[in-house]
C-alpha positions in Angstrom: 216.0 22.6 -160.4 215.6 20.1 -157.6 216.0 17.2 -160.1 219.2 18.8 -161.5 220.5 19.1 -157.9 219.7 15.5 -157.2 221.3 14.4 -160.5 224.4 16.4 -159.7 224.7 14.9 -156.2 224.2 11.4 -157.5 226.9 11.9 -160.1 229.2 13.4 -157.5 228.5 10.6 -155.1 229.2 7.9 -157.7 232.4 9.6 -158.7 233.5 9.8 -155.1 232.7 6.1 -154.5 234.4 5.2 -157.8 237.6 7.0 -156.7 237.5 5.6 -153.2 240.8 5.1 -151.4 241.7 1.4 -151.2 241.2 -0.3 -147.9 244.1 -1.9 -146.1 242.4 -5.3 -146.4 242.2 -5.0 -150.2 245.8 -3.9 -150.5 246.8 -6.8 -148.3 244.8 -9.1 -150.5 246.4 -7.7 -153.6 249.9 -8.0 -152.2 249.2 -11.6 -151.2 247.6 -12.5 -154.6 250.6 -11.0 -156.4 253.1 -12.8 -154.1 254.8 -9.5 -153.3 256.7 -10.8 -150.4 258.1 -13.8 -152.3 259.0 -11.5 -155.2 260.9 -9.2 -152.9 262.7 -12.1 -151.4 263.6 -13.4 -154.9 265.6 -10.2 -155.6 268.1 -10.8 -152.9 270.2 -13.5 -154.7 270.5 -11.2 -157.7 271.4 -8.2 -155.5 274.0 -10.4 -153.8 275.5 -11.2 -157.2 275.5 -7.5 -158.2 277.2 -6.6 -154.9 279.9 -9.2 -155.3 280.5 -8.3 -159.0 280.7 -4.6 -158.0 283.4 -5.4 -155.4 285.3 -7.5 -158.0 285.1 -4.6 -160.5 286.2 -2.1 -157.9 289.3 -4.1 -157.1 290.0 -5.3 -160.6 293.7 -5.1 -161.5 294.7 -4.9 -157.8 296.6 -7.7 -156.1 295.0 -8.1 -152.7 296.5 -10.0 -149.8 294.5 -12.7 -148.1 293.8 -10.4 -145.2 292.7 -7.6 -147.6 290.4 -10.0 -149.4 289.0 -11.2 -146.1 288.2 -7.6 -145.1 286.5 -6.9 -148.4 284.5 -10.2 -148.1 283.5 -9.3 -144.5 282.4 -5.7 -145.6 280.4 -7.2 -148.5 278.7 -9.6 -146.1 277.9 -6.7 -143.7 276.5 -4.6 -146.5 274.4 -7.4 -147.8 273.0 -8.0 -144.3 272.1 -4.3 -144.0 270.4 -4.4 -147.3 268.4 -7.6 -146.3 267.5 -6.0 -143.0 266.4 -2.7 -144.4 264.5 -4.3 -147.3 262.8 -7.0 -145.3 259.2 -7.6 -146.0 258.3 -6.4 -142.5 259.8 -3.0 -143.3 258.8 -2.8 -147.0 255.2 -3.8 -146.4 254.2 -0.4 -145.1 255.9 1.3 -148.1 254.0 -0.9 -150.5 250.8 -0.2 -148.8 251.4 3.6 -148.9 252.4 3.5 -152.6 249.5 1.4 -153.6 247.1 3.5 -151.6 248.3 6.7 -153.2 248.5 5.2 -156.7 245.3 3.2 -157.1 241.6 3.5 -156.4 239.6 0.8 -154.6 238.1 -0.2 -158.0 241.6 -0.5 -159.6 242.9 -2.6 -156.6 239.9 -4.9 -157.1 240.7 -5.2 -160.8 244.3 -6.0 -160.1 243.2 -8.7 -157.5 241.0 -10.2 -160.2 243.9 -10.2 -162.7 246.4 -11.8 -160.3 243.8 -14.5 -159.5 243.2 -15.2 -163.2 245.3 -17.7 -165.3 247.0 -14.8 -167.1 247.8 -13.2 -163.7 249.1 -16.5 -162.3 251.4 -16.8 -165.4 252.6 -13.3 -164.9 253.5 -14.0 -161.3 255.2 -17.2 -162.2 257.3 -15.7 -165.0 258.1 -12.3 -163.4 261.1 -13.4 -161.3 262.8 -14.8 -164.4 262.0 -11.7 -166.4 263.4 -9.5 -163.6 266.5 -11.7 -163.4 267.1 -11.4 -167.1 266.5 -7.7 -166.9 269.1 -7.3 -164.2 271.6 -9.3 -166.2 271.0 -7.1 -169.3 271.2 -4.0 -167.2 274.5 -5.2 -165.7 275.9 -5.8 -169.1 274.7 -2.4 -170.2 276.3 -0.7 -167.2 279.6 -2.6 -167.8 279.7 -1.2 -171.3 278.7 2.3 -170.2 281.2 2.6 -167.3 284.3 3.2 -169.3 282.5 5.9 -171.3 281.3 7.5 -168.0 284.8 7.3 -166.5 286.3 8.9 -169.6 283.7 11.7 -169.5 284.4 12.3 -165.8 288.1 12.3 -166.4 287.7 14.8 -169.2 285.5 17.0 -167.0 288.1 16.9 -164.2 290.8 17.8 -166.7 288.7 20.8 -167.8 288.2 21.8 -164.2 291.9 21.6 -163.5 292.8 23.6 -166.6 290.2 26.3 -166.0 292.1 27.8 -163.0 
């Protein structure tokens, strides 16, 4: 019975160690090895383009005066600055840490660190910004094709609401 208790305790202890919460240092090492800050910063030019295109789409077909265009440009610049400020690495780092801490064990973090330090991991890091950029372009195209259908569905719904009185 004593052996069984010792065995059970040993298994329990090894499972607890195996599922240990990742340390702040290991999460920092992972974020550094995967170039998380650089990847976050690389999103901003794409988000800038999306914002400018969204504004252009919102005003499509409208003739804007120079003053109106200046107001829109100024508003876009302000919104982009808010986005950059709120999504800065200094602010996002804590979120990344929390998400990784809640999602991975210490062993998994160590495995990810090993991957990102490997040649395959380095290639992944190098190519991911291009992959993300291409994904954003495809998503934008998809959204542009989808918007008329969504607008038509909304218009039909509003018509149904109006007629249901």
